[in-house]
C-alpha positions in Angstrom: -60.6 -41.5 73.7 -57.5 -42.1 74.4 -54.1 -40.2 72.9 -51.3 -41.9 71.6 -49.1 -40.2 73.8 -48.0 -41.6 77.0 -47.6 -39.4 80.0 -44.9 -39.9 82.0 -44.3 -38.6 85.7 -40.2 -38.1 85.3 -39.2 -34.3 84.4 -38.1 -33.6 81.0 -34.7 -34.4 80.3 -32.3 -32.4 78.5 -31.0 -33.8 75.3 -27.8 -31.3 75.5 -25.5 -30.1 78.9 -26.0 -26.6 79.6 -22.1 -26.4 79.2 -22.2 -27.6 76.2 -24.9 -25.2 74.9 -23.0 -22.1 76.7 -19.6 -22.9 74.9 -21.6 -23.5 71.8 -23.1 -19.8 71.8 -19.9 -18.6 72.8 -17.8 -20.3 69.8 -20.5 -19.1 67.8 -20.5 -15.3 69.0 -16.3 -15.3 68.4 -16.6 -16.4 65.2 -18.8 -13.7 64.2 -16.8 -11.1 65.9 -13.6 -12.3 64.0 -15.2 -12.5 61.0 -16.1 -8.9 61.4 -13.4 -7.8 62.2 -11.3 -8.9 59.5 -13.9 -7.6 57.0 -12.9 -4.5 58.5 -9.7 -4.4 58.6 -9.4 -6.2 55.3 -11.5 -3.2 53.5 -10.5 -2.1 50.2 -11.2 1.4 51.1 -9.2 2.0 54.2 -8.0 5.4 53.2 -11.7 6.9 53.5 -12.2 7.8 57.3 -16.1 7.6 57.1 -17.7 4.0 56.0 -20.6 6.3 55.6 -19.4 8.8 53.3 -20.6 8.1 49.4 -19.1 11.6 48.0 -16.3 10.9 45.2 -13.0 12.1 45.7 -12.0 14.8 43.0 -8.8 16.3 43.4 -7.9 19.5 42.2 -4.8 20.5 41.1 -2.8 23.7 42.2 -2.5 26.9 40.5 1.3 27.2 41.5 3.2 26.6 38.5 6.7 24.7 38.8 7.7 26.0 35.4 10.2 28.6 34.6 8.7 32.3 33.6 7.8 32.3 29.6 9.3 35.9 27.9 6.6 37.7 25.9 9.1 39.6 23.8 9.6 38.0 20.7 12.7 35.9 19.5 15.6 38.3 17.7 16.6 36.4 14.3 19.7 37.2 12.9 19.7 36.9 9.0 23.0 34.7 8.1 25.9 36.0 6.6 24.6 39.3 8.0 
């Protein structure tokens, strides 16, 4: 029984040059790296120091007031004409 495949005595010849393959892999890695850096820099929440921190930012107003103190004495009224 014979197979439909021809047996060749010549060594297998690569379809692509090794240099082309190295350049393609390097360019692909560079594109992925640049994309990752761009996503990291352009992230909408730059104020959060930790990406893994999911706790909400809760702000509590300070207890110090900047208003003038209010007097506790009742106001004095003067009747008109007298």
